N, C-alpha and C positions, 0 to 999 in steps of 0.2 A: 386448623396451624401445623401438619406432616405434608397434607398438599400442597401449601402456597411453599413451603419451606424445598419440596420436590422444582415447585416451579421457579422457583431462584434458580436453583443447581441446572434448571435444563436454559431456561435465557443466562447463565454466566458463562453454559454450556457453548451455546453458541458465538456467545464472542470468541473465539477459540477459533484460526482460520486454520480447515482446514490444508496441514500437508503432505508433501512427499516423503523423499528416503534428500540426506543431505543433500546441497549439490558441490562441484569443490568450489577453488578461490574466483567471482568473479572480478568478467575484466572492469580496469580501473574507466568509476562516470567521466563522458565530460562532451558535454552539451552548451551551446552556447544558446539563453536565452534570447526568443529575440520580442522585440518591441511589444507591450498590445494590444492587439485590433478595435481600434474604435465601439467602443459597445454602449449601451445604451447601461447597462444591469451593469453593477462590481463580476471584476472576473480574479480569479487566485491561477496560480502558473503553479498546475501539477506536471515534478520532472520527469525526465524522460529514465525508463530504467533496464537492467538486464531481465527477460525472462528467464530463466530454466528450463530443455525441451523434452528434458530428462538423458538428452543428447550430447548437448551443445547450448548456450548461449545465443539471442536473438536481442537485439533493441528493439524497446520500445518508445518512441518521442517526445518528449515530453506534450503540452498543449496546456492555455489556455479554459479554464473551464467557469461556466456561468454557479455563480457562490449558493443563484437558491433560496438566496433567504437564510442558509441554516449559521448560526448563530456558533461559536466559536473561532477555529483554528482550524486548517488539514495540516495533517501529520501524514508526511510522506513518506509511501513505503523505504524499504530497503532491504537490503541482506547487514540478515547478522552473524556472529560467529558464534558457530557451538562449537565443542568438541565434538563433534558426530561430521562436521560440514560449516557450510554455511543453508541456512536457513530464513526463504523470501520472505516478510514479516508485510500485507497489503497494506497500502493506505488508506486513512479511517477520521474520521470529522473530532473534533475533539471542544 
C-alpha cells in the first residue's frame, strides 16, 4: 500500500514542469496563423511563444503538428503571472 502511494506521488510529481527563476514580463504575442498545409492526417496549430533564455526573450514560431491519434485537445503553452514574476507553463495534451 505504501509503495503504491509513493508511486502515485512520483507520477504526480513528474507532471510538474521543471522551472527556473521567474522571467520579467514577456513581450506581447503577435502572430499570424497561416493556412494549414494540405495533409492526409489531422493537424492542429501550436501557437508561437516567447522563450526566456535567462537574459532575453527569443521568439519560437508556431507550427502545425500531427494530432497523431491523440485523444483530447492541445492546451497551448502560456506565460503565467505569479507573485514572484512570470513563469512558463509548457503546452500539453488534455
